[in-house]
Steps between C-alpha positions, in 0.01 A plus 500: 500500500126523557280190489133583458171379361443789258121493532522513882777755548487744208633791707803300620574391142466859374741629764751221430487580127545873566811454714655231279453195724486167316153344518408134516130424454344249737256310279234275654323251275136433590540139385768415758476422874464792743832669569656394169659771291775571248750784497533673164781756463405792279692581181839652565556283805680590817861595539727205583577435865791701636646196676407134494517249781308418812281748683636671808319551835435868430362441149128548443334159480147622430290810505166489681204733507351558845125468546454862599270422794634787713607735221568498127655179363879513470760311300744327735826329394582177686869410522646153448607497867148588616342237277743235627438600863123477445534158338726377781260628766195344333677168444617488863137507616403187306636153576692379195300176496177699458553619144637391166504848348461843650411813308599812689352839430534816704181588683 
């Protein structure tokens, strides 16, 4: 499945369509707060999941795009185990009494 803002990633959408990858449009509404968006699956939808249940440590949790400061930007998958390790490491650096909520994002 490819998730993309069609107006910002037309080449990625075109490639996904050509190779038969299901596409979900990321739609931002100018009238909503910054960072708000909706996901809109395209007609035809995606194939059903092969197996249900909880994610496993080796599963891909998210896909990031590098900044490309030293070379071309790259797409990098981040595993569930890596995401959990990053969250654990970040949380261990902050006293629990110092926060009510913590949003963790890879740097």
